[in-house]
N, C-alpha and C positions, 0 to 999 in steps of 0.2 A: 271454931270452926274446928280446931285439933280435939279439943273437947268431946264433941257430937261424936267423933270416927272412935276416938276411944272408946266411947263410951259402947259403939255398937260391938267392935269385937269383944268387948266383956263379956256382954251377955252373949255372943254366940261362942264362946267359949267357955259358958257356965251350962249353954245347953248340949254341948256337944260331949262335956264331960260327962253328960247323963247320957249319950249314943253316941253310935258310929255314924260318921258322916263322910260321901265319898265324892270328889270332884275332877272333871276330865278338863284339863287343858291340851289343846284349845276346846272349846266347847263345839267346836263347827270345824269341819275338815273338807277343803274341795283339793283335789289331787289330779295335775295334767297325766294321764296315760305315760305309765312309762318314769315317772316321776317318783321319789321316795319320800315318805314324811313320817314322823313321829310323834306318839298322843303320850302326855302324861298322866297319870290315876294319882293323886293326892288321898291319904285317909286320914280321916280328924278323929282319934281316938285309938285305943288299941285294937288291932285286926291281926288277928295270927295269918289269915291267907287273904292274898290279893291276885284276883282269875281276870282273865279277859277272854271275852266270849265273840265266837265270830256272828255276823250277820245269819248264819244258819242257826246259831244256838250250841254249836257246839265249841268245845272251851280250847282255846288256841295254845295249841303244843307249836316251841320255835320252830320253824323250817327257813327255807333258802329267800322265800320272800317276805315271811312274818316273823317277828322276832320279839320276844315277852321277854322283858329281863325285871329284875327289883333291884332296885338299888340300896334301900334302906326298908326299916321296918315299913316305913308309912308310905312308900312310893313304888310305882310300877310304872314300866315305861314300854309300849306298845309300835312297834316301829316296822311299816310299810314299806319293801323295796319294791321298785319298778311296777308300781301300780297299772294293775291292768282296768279293764270295765268290771271285771268279776269281781276286784276287790272292794265295791262299792256297797255300801248298806250301813246297818246300824251295830256299832260295838258295843261292848257292856264291859265296864269293870265292877268286879262284885267283891266286898270285903267281907270277911267275915272275923268274929270274934265269940268264942263259946256259944252263947245261943241268940248273937247279935249278927244281924247282916245288915250289910247298906251296899246301893249298886248307882251307878251313875251311867249314861248311855252316850255315844257323839256318832252323830251321823257325818257318814264318811261319801263323799262325792266324788267322784271318778269323771273327769271331762277328758275331751279330746283336742289337744291345740291343733292350729292349723298347719296340716304338714300334704305336703306332692306328692302322692303316693306314685304318680305315673304323668310326667310331663317334661319329655325330652328338651334340653337345650337345642338341638338339631332336628327338624324333621324336614323330609324331603320328598315334593311330589311331582309327578310328571304335568308340564303343561295342558290343560284341559281338563282334568278330572277333578272330581268333586273331592277336595281335600277335606281331611278332618282332622283337624292341630286336636291332639290330646292334652288334656292336662285337669286329672284326677286329683281332688284335694279331698281331704280325710278329718274330720273337726266334728265336734260335739258342742253345742249344736252344729248344724252343717252350716258352711260358710255360705254368703252371695259370692257371686263370682261374675269379675266386670274384665271385658277385653279392651286391650289398646293394640293401635297399629301406629308405629313412630312416633308414641308417645300421645295418640291422641285416640278418644274414646270410640271403641267403634258404634255404630249407632244403625243398629239392622234393618230399621223402619227404614232410612235411606236408600239403604243397599241390599235388593232384594238377595245380590248373591250371597251375601254373610247370614248365618244364622246360627243361634247359640241354640244345641242341643239340648236334650234334658237332661244330659251327665253332663250339661257344662261344658260339652266340647264347642270349638268353635268350627263350624262348617263353611265353605267355599266352595260354591259350585261354579264348574267351568273357570278353576283357578287359571292366573293368568300369566306372564313373565314380569308385569309390572306389579302384582300382590304380594311378591319376593321381598324378605325383610326382615325386619325384630318386630315381633308381637311380645304383648304383654298380658299374663294371666295373673287376675290380681282377687284373692279370696279376703273377705271380709266374716267376723263373727260381733254382730253389732252389740250383743249382749255382755261381751266383754270389753267390745272396742277394739279386739285383735285384728290384725290386718298384715297379709304376707303378701308375695308375688313371685312370679318366675319369669324371666326374660327366655323368649325361644325364639330361634331364627330358623325363618321359611327359605328354604332355595326350592327354586323351581325347576326342575329339568327339562329340557328341551330336547324332544325325539329330535333324531338327524335328519338333516335334508341333505341331498346327493345333488349336485349341478354337473352335467355329464357334459363336457367342454365340446365336444364330438360324438355323436351318434353312431356314427359309422365310419371310421379311419380306414382309408386304402392305400396298399401299400404294394411294391413292385416287388416279387420274389426274386431269387438266383442272382441277385446281382449286389449282396451284400448290404443292403439297405436294412434300416433299422425303423420300426414302428412304435410309436408311443400312444399310448392310451392312457386319457386323465379323466379324472372325477374330482370336483371340491365337495365337500362334506361340510356340512354347518348345524351346530348342537349346543347343548350344554348336560352337564359336562363338553369338551372338547370329544370329538367320538374320533376313534382310530380305524383307519381305513385299510381294507386288505384286500385281495384280488383272487380270485378263484374262475377255473376254468374245471366245465366239469366236475363241480362239486369237490374237486380239491384245490387247497390254499395254495397259491405261488409264492417261492421266497425266490430272494436274491441268488442265483446261481449264474452259470455260463449262458443259460438261454435268455434270462429273464433279469432285469433291473429295477427294484425300486427306488424311490427317494426316502430323503429323510421322514417325510411325514405317510409315505406310501399312497399316496395322491396320482403318483405316474408311475405308468407299468411302461417299460421299456423292453421292447421285444427285440433281440438281438438278431441279426443273418435271417431273414423273413425268406420261408420258403410256402410253398402251397399248405402242407399238412399246417401251419399256423391260424388257417382261415378258418375264422368261427365266434362265439360270442365270449365273452369274457364278461365276470361279476364283477363288481366294486359293491363291498360291502362295507358299512359307515355303523359303528356300536358305539352307544354310551348308556349311563343308567337309566335312561329314559326309555331305549329300546334298541332295532336296530332295523338298517333300510338296506336294500340292495335296488341297483339298476345293471342295467344288461348295457353293454358297449360292445358293437360289432365289429370285425376285422375282416375285410375285404382285401385278400389277395389275389392281384392281376400278374399275369407272365409277358412278359413281352413276346412277340409272335415271333418265330425262330422255323426257318424253313428246314424240313428233314429230310424233305426226298427230291430230288432234279436231276436229271441224267440228259446228259448229249443224246443225240438220236443222229440217225443216217437214212436217209430216204432218196428214191430214184425220183427224176422229173416225171410227171403224169403218173406217179403212182395211185392206187385208190385213195386211200388217205392215212393219213401220220397224226399222232396222240400226242401231246405234250403234256405229263402228270406234274404237277406240284402240290407237294403234302406239308402242311406247318402247322404248328403245334403255337398254343397261347390262350389267355385267359383274359377278357374273354375271347370270345373265338374270332379269331382273325377274319376280315375279309380280303379273297385274295384275286388278284387283278394280272392281266399278263399285258405286255407293250412289247413292239415290236419298231424301232426308229422312234418316229413322231405317233406312231397309231397305238393306241390304248382300248383293250379290251376286258369287261367285267361279266360279271355272272349274267347266264341267257344272254349276251351280246353277240353279234357275229355281224361281219364284215357286211359291206352294199353288195357285193357280189354274191353274199351267201357261201364264200368258200373257207370262211373262218368261223367255227363255233366254240364255246365258251359254256362250260358247265359245271356246277360246284353243287358240293355235297358235304356237308360239316367241315371238316379242316382238309377238303381236297377238294382240286380244281384241274380240270382239264382243258388244253386248247386242241381244237382238231383241226386239221386242215384237209378237207374234201378232195381235192385236185393240187396236189405239190406242183409247184413251179418253182423255176432256175430262183426268182426275185425272191421266195420264201425262206432262201438261206440266209444265215446268218445269227444274230445272238440275241435272245428270245429273255426279257427280263420278267420274272415271278415276283410280284411283292405283298407280303400278307401285311394288313394295317389292325391293329386294333387301338382303342385310346390310351393306350400304355406306349406304344412307340409303332415300328415296322422293321422289316426285315426283308431282304432283299438280295435273290443270287439270279445269276446269269446263265442260260444253258445256250448250246449251240447245237443249230440244227443244218448240218450237212448233209444239201442239195448234189447229187451228181447228175450234170446233164451235159446234155452236147454245146459245141461251141454257137455262140452268140455274136455276130462281129457289127459292130456299132463305129460311128464315127462319120465324120463328113464326107459326102458322095462325090461332091464338086472339090476342086481346086484350082486358084487363079497363078496363073504365073507370066512370065514372057521369056524369051529368048536369052539364054545366059543368065538368066536368074532359078536357084536353084529353089525347090519347093519340095516339101515333104507328102505324102499320102500316107496317114495314120489310118491304120486297119488295128480300132481296138478289138481284142478280143477279150470273150468272159465264157469261161467255162470251168468243169471242176470233173474231173483231173484235167490239167493245163493242156492246152493244145498247142500242135506245131503248126506254122503259119507259114505258106506260101506261095510266092507273087506269078502270076502269066501273064503273058500279054498275047495276045494272038496263038494264043497254045501253047507257048513258048515260056518255059520257067526263066523268071529272073534270079540273078543277071544272067546275062549268056555271055558265050567268050568275046562275042562280038559287039559287046555294050561296054563301053567305058564311063559313060553319063550318067550310069546310074548303080547306086549305094542301099544297101537294106540296114538297117540298125533294130533289134529287137531288146524289147525288155518282158519279164514273164506276163505283162498281160496287155502288150501292145507289138505292133510291128510297122517300123518306118520305111518308108520307099522313098530314097531322096531321089529327086530326078532332077539334072540340069538339063533343061529343053536347048537342042541345038540348031533345030531346026523345024519345022512344021509338022514333021512325022513325029516327033515326040510328043504331040500333043493326042489326045484322045483317052481309049479304055484300057482300065488294067486290072486284072481279078486279086483278089486275096481267098485264099482256100485255108480254113482251119480247123485241123481233124485233132479226134481225141478218141478213147476207147468206146465211148456212148455212140459218138456219131461226128459230123464233118457239117460244114456251111460254107460257101462261097459269096460274093459280094463283089458288084464292077463298081469304079471308081470312075472318075472323069477327070481329067487335065486339060483346061479348058487355057484359051490365051487368051491376057487379060490387055484391057483395053485404057487409054489416058481416061481421065473422068469428063463429064459432060460440066459443062461452063457452069458457076453459081448466078443466082439471079441478085441484083443488085436491087432491094426494094427500096432503098431511101439513103439519104443522105443529111445528116445533121451539122450544119455548120457551123462554128465559130469565130474568133478572130484568127487564133494562131493553129487551131487544130479542127479536125471533122469527124463525125462518127459515122461509118459506114455500117449499114444495117443488109444482110445477105441471108437468101437463103442457099442451103445445103445444096451440090446438083444434084440432077434426080439418078445419075448412073456413078459410081465410083469406077468402071472398069474391070471391077472384080475384086480389085484390092481397094485397103483403106486411103482414103485421103488423108495425107501426110500435111500438107501447108497449104497456104494459100499465098498467091502472088496477087497484088494487089500494085496496079501502075497507076501514076496521075500525074497531070499537067498543066501548066498553064496552055490555053489554046494556039498553036503556032511554034511552040516549043516542045524540044524531048520529053520523052518521058522517063519519071522517077521511078524507080523500082524498089521494093522493098516485100520480102517473104514475113508469113505470121503462121509459126507452129497453131496446130489444130487445139482450141481448149473445149471440153466436154460442155455442151450445154448453153456455150457462147456464141451466139452468131452476129458478132458487134466486132470491127477492125476502126481503130481509131488513130487517124492520120494526124502525125505533127509536123513543126516545121515549116506551118503554111505564113503566107504572108497575106494579112489585113486586107479585106473590103480587094477582093482579087477574085476571078473567075477561073477554074479548075473543069476539069473532067477528071472521071476515077473509071478503071474496067478492073475485074478480078479474073483469075485460072485457079482452079484447083490442079494440086501438085500429087501426084499418087508415085509408088515404086516404078509406074511404068515410063513416068514422065510426064510433062505441064499441057493440060487438057487447055482446050479452046476456052478463050476470053469472053467475057460477058460486053453485051454491048456498054460504049461507055456513059456514064451518066453525068450530067454536068452540074455543078454546084459553087457558089458565091460565098467565100469567107465574110463574115461580119467587119463592121469597123473597128476601128480600136477603142477599146472599152475597158470596161473595170473588169478583173480576172473573173472567174467561176469560183463558186465556194468549193473547199477541197472537201475529199472523204475522208470521214473519220474511222479511226477503231482505237478503243480505248479498253485497255489491259491492267487490271489491278494488281499491284506488286506484290512478292510474298510479305511484305511487312505487312499488308493488309490496310494501311492507312496511307498508302503511296501510289500514283497511278500515272502509266503511263499511257500519253496519247498520241498515236501514230496517225500521219494524214497522206494521202496523195495529190500530189499536185493534178489540177485539172487543167483548164483552159486559161492560159495566161494572159487572155485578154487584147494579143497582140502585141505587150510591152513588157518588158521582163517584170517578173514580180520583187517588189522591194524587200518584203518582209512579211510574216505573218502576226497576226497582235491575239493574242490568246487571253481571253478572261475566263471567271470561273467563280461560283459560289454554290454553298448550301442552297436547295431549293429552298426551306423556310424562310431564307431571310432574303431581304428585297436589295442590298448593296453587296455590289461587287467586289471580289478581290483585286488589289492593284493589277492591270493592265499588264500582260509578258509579251516584248517585242523580239522576236524570235529571227535569226538571219535567213534570207531566202532559199541556202543552201539546205537547210534542216527540214527533217522531215519529222520530229516529234519533239516533245515538252514532257520531262517529270516533275509532276507535281507531289512536296511532299507533306510531311505534318498534317495530313490530314484529319476533321474529327471524325472517332470512330462512329461505325453504323450511322452513316449520315449518308442521306441521297444529295448528290453534286450534278451541276450541269455544267458543262463546257462549251464557250462559244470559241470558235478558232474562224478568223477572217483572215484572206489573202489581200495584199494593198500592192496595186503598180500606181504610175502615173496617172492613169485615170479615177484612181478611186478604191476603192474597196469592194471586196465582194459582198454578196450575202453571206451571215453568219453560217459554219455548219454548224451542228449541236450535237453534242454526244451527252448523255445521260448515265451516271452510275452510282452505284452503293457499297461506300466501303465495309469492311467487313466488322464483327462484332470484336469488341477489344477484348484479347486474349487475357485468361486469368492466372495471375501469376501461381505458379506452383511453390506451395512453401518450402524449404527446405527440410530435410529427414534430420532428426536431431543426432549430434555424432555421427553421418556418414558422409559428410562431405569434407574439405582440406582447409582448413582457415587460412587466413588472409596471410600471416607468418610462413605458413609451411609453402603456399605458393611462391612470396618474393623469396625464402630461402631455394626454392626447387630454382626461379630463374636465375638468382645468384650462380648457382652451380652451373647451370648451362652456359653463363654468360663466361665466366671462369673458364670450363673446357673449351670451349669457343676460343677465347685467348690463346690457350695453351696451343690449339690446333694450328692457329694461326701462325704462333711464334715458332712452333715446329717446324712448320711449310717454309717460311722466311729463312730460318736456320739452313735447309737443305738446298733448296734453290736459291737465293740470293747471297747467302752466308751474310746475316744481318739477326739481328732483335736480341731478345733477353739472352737463349740458351748462345748465342755467338760471342756475345760480351762477356759471359760467366766462363765460356771456352777460352777465350782470348787471354783474361786478366786473371784466369786462376789455372787453367790447364794448361797453360802454353801455346796454346793453339794461334799455328800464323793467322793473323786477320784477313780482310778483304783486301784486295787490291796491293796486297805486299808480292812484289814479286822478285824479293830477295832483300839481303842486307844492304845492298845501295841503294836501291828503290827507297828501301827504310831511309837512310839517313839523308837521301835529297827531301823527302817529305817533310823530313824534321828541319830541315835548312828553311824550307819554304813556310812553313808554318811558325816561325821565329819572329818574321814582319808581320806585324798587327795590322798592317795598312793593305794586307792580301786581301782579296773579292773573291768571292768564289766564280769557278770557272764559268763562262757564260756561253752562248751560243747565239750570234743576233743574225739573225735573218732577214734581208730586205728583199720585199716582194713588190714588185710592178702591179697597180692598178689595172686590173681585168676588166675590158670592157665589156658592157652588156651583150648578150646574144642578140642574133637577129629577132627572136621572140620578144625581147623586152626583157628578159630575165637577168637579175643580179649577178655580178661576177661573184663565181665560187671558191672559197675560203681554200688555200692549198692546203693542201697535208702530209703526210709523208709520200704517201701515192701518188699525189698530184702530181704529173710532169708539168716541170720549171719552163717548158716554152711550149708554143706551139708548133705543128710539125711545119718543118723547112720545106717549102716546095721546089726553091730555088737552087743554092748551090749545097752540095755536101759539106762545101768545105769551112763553112761558117764557124767561127768560133764558139765553143761553148760559153752559156752566159753564167754557168753553177762554177765557182771557185771555192773550192774546200781547203781552208788554212789551218794546220794543225801544227802552230809553234810548238817545237819541242822543248826547249828552254828558253829563259830570259837570260838575257845579259845584263850585266851591273854595271847596265848604261846611265848616264844622267838623265833626271826625268823630262828633258828637253829633248836628246834623243830617243828616248821612247815614244814621247808626242811624232815625232817625225817621219819614224817608222811605222809605227801604225796607220797615220794618216795617210803616206805612201802606198800602203797596203790595200787601205781600202778604195784610192783612189785608181789604184790598179785593177782591183776588182769591178767598178763602175764602168769603166773603161772597157772594160773586155765584154760587159753584159751590155754595153751600149752599142758596142760592135756587133753583138750577136742578134740584134733585133732584125727580124723578117723586113724585108723592102718595103711589103706592103702596108707596115705600120708607122713607116718613118715620112709615106708621101700620101697627100692626098690624090694624085695621079694614079697612082696604081691600080693595075686591074685586077679585077675580085680574083678572089681564091679560086683554088682549083674545087670542083665541083669533087664531094663526096671527102673534103678532105676533112681527116678527124682529129680532135688534140689528146686524144689519150692515150698517146706513144708516149710512155716515159723515158728522155735519154738515159743512156748507163752514167751513172756514177761518177765524175771525174777523179782524178786519182788527188790524193792529199797533197798538200803544198807545206813546206819547213819553211816557217818566214823566222827562223831563229838566225843567228850571225851568219853571214857567209851561204845561205840559201837565198836561191833565185829564185820568183815570183813566175810558175807554170801552170799554164791551161791546157785543160785536156779536151778535144775534140769531141762532139758527141757522136754518137751513131746514127747513121741516116734513117730517120721517122720514116714510115711506111706509112702509107695512103690508100685506102680502100675507095673507089668510086663506085659510083652507083648511077644508070642512065640516067634513070626518071628523076634523081635529085636537082632541085633548083641551085643555080650558083648563088653562095651567101655573099654578100657585099660587106666588108668588115666596115664598122665605125668606128670615127674618132673617140679615143678615150678623153675624159672630161677631166683629168685627172691633173694634167700638165700641158701648157701650152708647147714645152720643148722638148714632149714626148707624145705618142700615142701607141702606144704598142699594146698587143698581148701576151707579152711573155713576161716572163716571172724571174727573177734574179734571186739566189741562195745565197747567201754568203755565211759561212758556218768559220767560227774560229774556236779554236780549241787548244788545251796544251795536251803534249803528247807524254805520256809517263813513262814513256821507254827510254828517256833522254838518261844520259849515265850519271852517275853518282858523283863523279869530279867536277860536273858543272853545275855545282849548286849556285856558285854566284852566279850563272848566268840565266839559271832558273829564276832567280830573285827578279833580276831586272827584265825579262819577260813577261813575268806575273804583273809587272806593275803596266806594263803596255798593255797587255790585256783588259786590266781596269779600267783606260783610258779610251780602248777600244769602244766598250759599252756605253759610254758617253758621248761618243761621237753621234752628230746629227745625222737621222736617215736619208739616204738618197732624196732626192725630190720626187712627189708621186709616186711615192713607195711607203707601202708599210712594214715598219720594222718588227719582229718579234725576237725578244730576248726570251732564252732558255739557261735554266741550269743544266750544267753537262756533269754528271758523275765524275770524279776524278779517277777514274780508272785509266788504264792504257788500251788504244786502240786493238782491234783487229789487226794481225800480223800479216795480213796482206797489203794493208795501205790503202785499198780502194774501198774503204766506206766512206760514206756522208756525214757520219756522225759517231761519236764514241760509243 
């Protein structure tokens, strides 16, 4: 193989040696527009010149686009830079040597690669337009264009809205927002297998749309309010919103305020000049949209003119004028008291006529009367509000006398004749009788009282002559008027009519008709008389109750015949009685049902049921039985038994908002009454109001406040005790730290004696021993009264004033230092002496059953003077002070009270009370300290002595203080 190739080259070399040969490499050239390429021309043989010739035949001279260079004697290079379409053609390389010439050609083809000349990556269209998506492709040969949407090839045959134009553009008719997205323009050159594409983003802009929240906005002027105009704009991209009025764009300032996106326009302090149309404008890339919003400004009515006027009675006419402003135009009405007059309306008598024109209204009174005087109200109204003003029409007129013409009275009873005068200006009033002005010099039973509008003639009739006619004359600058008044003798009322009697067991209901004549004065009472046949009449008066013609008699006997009659009573006296009406009460039976009244309490779920007792059936009511339950359940709550004297029951803890029914039954010995029924509903359960955080006091703060208040209260009590009773914490501090003398310290000697007394641990507190005889019950069966400091210790003594007082007040000054046995004997002797003195002082009537009755009217409230203090110390003798004579007041009608025996003891039946008091006298001398100790031991033993038989012993601790200096006190 190698030998054959070498042979060929050898033959060619030999042939070429004889001639020149030219060869261009590459033999064919394809250049893309804009690219550069070179060609090599090789010469075989000796060549003096090697030249290149353009397709036009011209020799190529090196330039910026074409460059020729000879690298050595046998080669030359042609370089084409930035090839263009014009660079295509046949290029020729010519080699010359003397008379020899050789050439070779090469065909240069210039082609256009795929390039996107005009294919914007972002293309925007308005919704609804016929969109032309541009994709201009340059290539040679021309490329084939394909379109894709979201990665899928577009088939124009399937959607008629899509069309590929001759220039390869994609047309979408009536493009929609849904057509928005990424599109791909793809170019292909089949001959070269070349492919390229461009991604195009298609954006659909949407024209703004405006939604007006309120096409018409109403506002009220001159009251400092604001008006809000609002429009909401939609579109893509998001439109900008502006407002304009009269082609002037509005901006935020003192008058207007716009929100962040401009959709809301706030007009401040609206006035009437702000009324009109406002334009809402929305604009974006797709275009601009406008809508109108109307602002209606209303003005509240205001009365601008209304003046008071004066007229005279029977004047031809008077016109009242009222002017008002407002938007819309207000309607004006007039009112005078309860009467209201509107436009074109007149009174029934045709005297009042109202006319209106625009914002002015007039009220005309054709004939002015005195009753037309007063305040007239003008009211202007429109849908926004109203305004009212008063004007006063002053009418000058002559006096008008009013008042009742007749007055009834009787001799000795004062009565007033009223002369009420209406007049303007005010009138003077004069009274006359028989042409003589009152009061006259010879009249003492007539007085005149006057007020600005009336004159009162007070007459106290003394005889029949004082009854008759009286004249009242009133005069002013306009005129005068007189009127006659009659004073008539009053009579007693006629008899009422008893229509019937409804008897029960112990009560009876009398139905009656009022008397035909009241005698000229009002009936004050009704007198009812009833009796059993043949017995004395029982009488009772009942006050007149308006609207009630029934009277109930109580306290009757069952199954008993009665007769009843009635008479009316007025100020003059008792009238005639009606004929007696017989009736018979019913037998003893069960009581009548009580009348019920229910009242819900403030709590809302509690009820108070009150009842009024009716007929008891002839026997006392034992008790009332109360049952209740909610209406929607069948089971009753536990029955409540209420004592007969009660008139109500309180039901608590009921269910909220529930209807209840209550039965109340009265029961006596014969049985139960029919149930009285009442229904009611409890209130709605109140809703708890949550506390406002941080605004109330906490639990700790409340507890602290209570502790401080309690502490202040203790301090106040302690200070009070210090100044009043010389005790308490302050007194203790004053005594122990400040050296202040303590309470009861009367000096150094007393303190020493007190110290000596306290050394003996066996000492007991000073006591007061009170022995009280049992008090027999009173004649009424009442229990004996517990004696107190103010209760008399003995009954009033009707017989001998020399009776010794049963009260022995013993105050030993000091105890002797005697033996315990001696102390017991001394104490026993003192007690026995006191008992003997008490028994000796008992009234004679209490000691014997044969005693006569006590004097009528004798009272036990007279308290005898307290006896003198008795010193029980050594050497002191027991003394008894006689009481002062008791005073007794007698009443003639009182019945004699027979004393009863005391059930306390067979040995004594006394109403007297003995009070034995033993105390220590703190005023003892300090030198008798030893005697104090012994006597204190006696005091302890006295406390243990048994009480006197049939008496009550009361032991009280007596403060260790000195008695009052006068020595006549019953206790320390």
